Every structure is written in structure tokens, then in C-alpha cells.
N, C-alpha and C positions, 0 to 999 in steps of 0.2 A: 504494500500499500504506499502511496506517495501522497502527502498532504501539503497544501500550501495555505498559508494565512497571509493575505495581502492587506497591508495597512495603508490606507489612502486618506488624503486630505479632502474634506468636504469642499465642494465648489471648485476643486482643482482637477478632479478626474471624473468625467461624466459617467453616470450610471449606465448610459446607453451603450458604452463600449465595453462594459464588464463581460458580457457574453463572448465577445471577441477575445478578450484577455484570457478567459477561462479556456476557450477553444485553443488558443495559442499555447497556453501552459500545458494542456493535455497533449497537443501535437508534439511539441518540443520534447516533453518528457518521454512520450512513447517512442519517439525516434531515437533518443540518445540512451535511455535506460532500458529499452526493449520491454516495456510494460504496457499492458492493455490500457487504453484511455479510461475505461471504467474503473480502473484501479487508482485513478488520480482524483483527489477531491480538492476543491478550491473554495475558500470562504473569504469574505471581505470584512474588515473592521474599518469603520470610518471615523476619523478624528474630526470632531465638530470644528467648523470654521472659527478661527480665532484661538483655538486651543493648542495649536502646534506651531512652534517657532523654531527657526534655525538661524543663528547668527543675528539675532535681534529682529528678524523679519519673518512674516508669515511663511511657514514651510510649504514647499511644493513637492517635498520628497515623498515617495512611496517606498514601502518595504515589502519585499516578497520573501517570506520565510518558509523554507521547504524542509520537510522531513522525508528522507529517502531511505530505501532499503540499505542495510549495512553492507560494507564491503565494496563500496564504489571506489575505484581507483582515482587518484588525484587528477590525472589528465582528463578522465571522463567527467568528473565533477566540475572541473574548470570549463570544459566545453559546454556542459549543461548551464552553468551560471552565465557564461558569455552569451549563449543562445537565448536564454530567457531575457537578459538585459536588452539585447538587440530587438527581439520580438516585441517586448513591452514598449520600448521607445518608439518603434515603428507604428504600433497601434495607437498609443496614447499621444504621440506627437510631442513627447518630452525629450529633454536632453538625457543622455545616459547618466550624467552627474546628478540627476534628480531621482535616482533609483538605487536602492541597496538590496542586493539579492544574496541570500544565504541558503545553504542546504546542509543539514546535519543528518547523520545516520539515525535511524529510528531507535536503535538500541542505545544510543547515547542519550536520547531524550528520556527514555524510560528509567535511566539510572538515578 
């Protein structure tokens, strides 16, 4: 099972593109980790407008926090993270600097 929790800023990321982001996460994950897309879950957490700041300014940063099967080799993990970043920026129309992507092994999370 692969799980993503996407933390986004209200009024910065349109809810209308969320289905495209979910589809993109499932596609990229299926291609790189060789898992069926029905084994990928995605949920969104929205930070209310005015509650997220970075550098003293309203934040435009999104976070994509993934939990992936254990044993993923570092080059594969790096490819996954780069691909997610590129896909997200392309769909959301944001700079890659506005996105933080991480992926930890599921057995690490359960410890």
C-alpha cells in the first residue's frame, strides 16, 4: 500500500485540479514502484488561508508526504520524488520551489 497526504494552502491550489493530482500521483507511483493504482491512496489536508506563512509571507508551499513499501532503493526513491515534483508542478502551475515531497518506508512509520 502507498499512501500520500498532501498538505495544501487554501486559495492557492484549486480544488478543481485535485482529481488530476490524484491521477498523476497514482500514475507516477504505479510506473516507478510497479504497484497497482488501486493500491495508492491520496488525501488532502488544507491549511486555512492566513494560517500558513513562510519567510514572513503567506505560504504557497504544498507538501506531498508519501509512505511507500519498505525496501525501495535510493535511486528508485529519488526518481519517484523527482517525478512527483515535476508532475505536480506541471498540473498545479507552480514552481518546483513551492513543493516539498517526501517518501518514507511504511515500516519506518509504524515504529
